[in-house]
N, C-alpha and C positions, 0 to 999 in steps of 0.2 A: 610498612602499613601503620596507619595512625590508630590511636585508641578508638576513635569513632568508627573506623572501618572494621575493627575487630568486633564491635558490638552490632555491626550490620546497619549503621546509620546511613541515611540517604537524604538527599536534598532534591526536591522537585521544583523546577522553575518553569512557569507557565501553567495556569490553572483553568484552562478552558475545559470543555467536556472531557477530552481525553486526558489532559494533565491531572484533572481532579480524580479521574478514575484510577490513574496510576498511583497517585498519592494514597488513595483509599486502600488499594491493594497492598501497599507497603505497610500501612497502619494495621490492616487486618492480619498481616504476617508478624506483627509485633516489633517492627523496625522503628527506631527513633527517626521521625520524619520532619524535616524542616521544609517550609514552603515559601515561595515568593512569587508575586504576580504584580504587574504594573498597576492593574486596578486592584487596590488593596482589599476591598470588600469581598473579592472572590475567594479569599483565603478564609473568611469567617466560618463557613460550615466545617472546613477541615480542622481549623483550630478547635472548634467545639468538639471534634471527634478525637482530639489528642495531638494534632500536629503543632509544631512551633512556627510562628510567623517570624520571618526575617524582615528587617526594615530596608535592606539593600541586597543587591546581588552579592556583593563582597561578603556581607554578613552571612548570607545563605551558604556560600561556598565554604566559608571559614568554619561552619558548623561541623564539617568533616564528612567522611563517607563518600560514596559515589554521587556525582551530580547528574541528574537526569533532566533533560530538556524536552519540553513539548510545546513548541511555539508554532506560529502560523506559517513561517517560512524561514529560509536561511538568512535573509536580510535581518529579520528580527533576532535570530540567533547571534549573528555577528554583533549587532548593536548591544544586546544584553551582555554577552560575554566580555565585550570591551569595557564595560563599566566595572568589572570585577578586578581588573588590574592584576597585580602580582599574586592575589589570593588564589588564582587558578593554577599556579605553578605546582607541578608534581601531583596534581589531582587527576582523577579519572572522570572524564566527561562522556556520558552516553547520550547521544542526540537522537531523539525519536521524533523529530519534526519532519514535515514533508518538504520535498525539494527535488532537485535533479541530481543525476549521477555526477555531473561536473561540480556542482556545489558541494557535494559530500567529499569529493577528492580534494577540492581546494581548502575546505575547512579542516580536513585532516592534516594537510600540509601546514596550514596556519597554526594548528595546535602543536604540531611537532616542533615548530620553530620556537615555541614558548614553553617547551617542556611540559606540555599537557598531554596526558595519556587519553587517546580519543577512540571511541567506538561508535560507529553509526548503526542505526537500527530502524526497523519499521514494525509497527504494531498491526498485525493482520487480524484485527478484531474491532468491533464497535465498542464504545465505552462500557456499555452494560455487561459485556462478557469478559472484560479485563479481569484477570485473576482467576478465571474459571476454567473448566476442563476443555472448552472449545477454543480458547484463545491461543494464538500462535504469535510469537515475536521472533523476527529474524534479525541477525546481527552481521555486520561485516567490519573488518579491521582486525587488529591483533587478537588471535584466538585466546591467548593467555589472559587477556583482560576479561573476556567473558567467563573463562574458567575461574578466575580469581573472585569475581563478583557474582557468580551464579547463585550463591545462597540468597542474595538480595534480589537480583534481577529475575530469578526463577519464580518470584511471587507474582509476576505479571501474567504468566501464562503457563499452561500445562506443558507446552512445547516451546523450547527456546533453541533455535537453530543457528549455528555459525555457518555462513555461506562461503567465507573465504577471507583472505587478508586484504583484498582490495576494498577500501572503504565505500566504494560506490555500489557494491553489489546489492545491498539491502534496498536501496532506492530503485535499482534496476528492476528488482522483483516487484516492488510496490507499484511502480508505474506500469509494468506489464500486466499485473493483475487488475489494476484500475481500468486499463483499456478493455479487458475482458468484461468487467462489470458494466461499463457504459455501453458497449456494443450489444451485449446480451440484453440489458434492460431496454435499450433503444428498440431492439427487435420485438421484445415483448409488448412494449407500448404501441408500436406500429400495429401489431396483431390485434391488441385490444381496441385500438381506434377503428380498425377495419371491421371487425365483427360488430363493434358498437354502432356502425352506420345502419345496421339492421336490427337495432335494439337488443342485441345479445348481451346480457349482463357479463361483466368481467368474471364474476364468480362462476358462471356457467361454463365459460371457456377455460377456466383454470385447470380443470382435470386433464383436458387435452394438452394444454401447454406443459403441465408437469410431466406427463408421459413422454412428450416430445423432448423435453429437456433431459430426461433419463436416457433416451436414445442417443442424443447428441453427446452426453457424457461418456457413453460407451465408445463413441467414435474417436475421442481425443487420443487414446493410445495409438490408434491406427494412423492418425494424422502425424503424431510425433515420430512414429517409426518411418513414415514416408519422408518427412522433412529431414530427419537425420541421414537417411540413405540417399536423399536427392532423387528418388524415383517416385513418379506420380501416376503410375498405371492404375486403371480402375475397370471393373466390370459392373459397377453399381450406378455411378452417376457422373457423367462427364461434364466438362465445362461447357460444351456445346448445349447440352441439355439444360444446364443451369442458366445459360445466357437467355434461352427462351423462357424459362420459368420466372426469372426475375423481371423480365419484360412484361410478362403477364401480370405479375404482382403489382408492378408500378402502374400499368394501364388500369387495373381494377381499382387500385387505391385512388387514382385521379378521378376515375368515373364515379367513385363513391364520395368524392368531395373532400378527401383528406390529403395531407402532405406526404411527400416521399423523401424528405431530406435524410432520414435515417437509412435509406436504401441506396442513395446515389453513390456513395463511396464503394460499396461492394459491387454495384453494377459496373462502375468504371474499371475496377480491378479485373473482373471477369472478361469484359470486352477487350481490354488490353492484351490479356493472356491469349485469348482466342485469336485476336488479330495477329499475334506473333506466331501463330501456327500450332498452338497447343490445345486445341479444342477437345482432343480425345483424352486429355489428362483429368485427374481428379481435382477437387477443390484445393487440395493441399498445394498444388502447383502455384497457387496465387502468392505464395510466400516469395517467389522469385520476382514478382512485380513489386512487392513491398520492399524487398531488399534492394531493388534497382529502380528507384523513382526517376521519373523524367522531369526535366525542367528545373 
């Protein structure tokens, strides 16, 4: 361990909204923080707050401590790391950029070939909550790296979780949760558009939506249990019932003059599962269609 690592030094590469929030969390924790960004002026506010600006990636890495990356994608990560050359050898790189599971695994292999200690991760928080009690950061890769650098990385979130040694797991979770965000928000916007056709303000509908969301949240453990068991029996709401219900929703939406793009995917899943003879199952059975796509 270098002297810089002993003092809790950290380098942040990439100073967009998230990268800047990460750097501020380190600064707030009293860690010597070096920053670098392709657009130099983005470092100005952080330098004013006590960060040290590096003129190159190699210089940033040479400052010592753990190197934290927050870039737009893994292509940018590869390009930036390539400019550091031998300065990266024996360093610890923590990549908090967005990407795919395959990219995370490939970058981990690339790092191992160059004697770079690599940890992948995902920030399950918006920039404004980084460093606060509600922030969660998940990591995947060698668990000992997280343990070694937890005094520094722990500044980013109240909860830091190690998901496993496979470097792709953090992005697997990130992508899975993003899918939940988009489909949930898509359904909410569909609902607001529908009630809005009759001049119902979104604020008036919100109380009903919030209560419904609470009900759905209570359903998640039931769905998880059914999926793990592979049993989809129900005495509440069958796929046959839901096939009719979503047809009514789509017909109503079209009659009210709004789009139904957010609903088409779910309708297709339901109709496929019913056509395969599983109309008496619960909605949890749709996972079998998702697991076994056609075409």
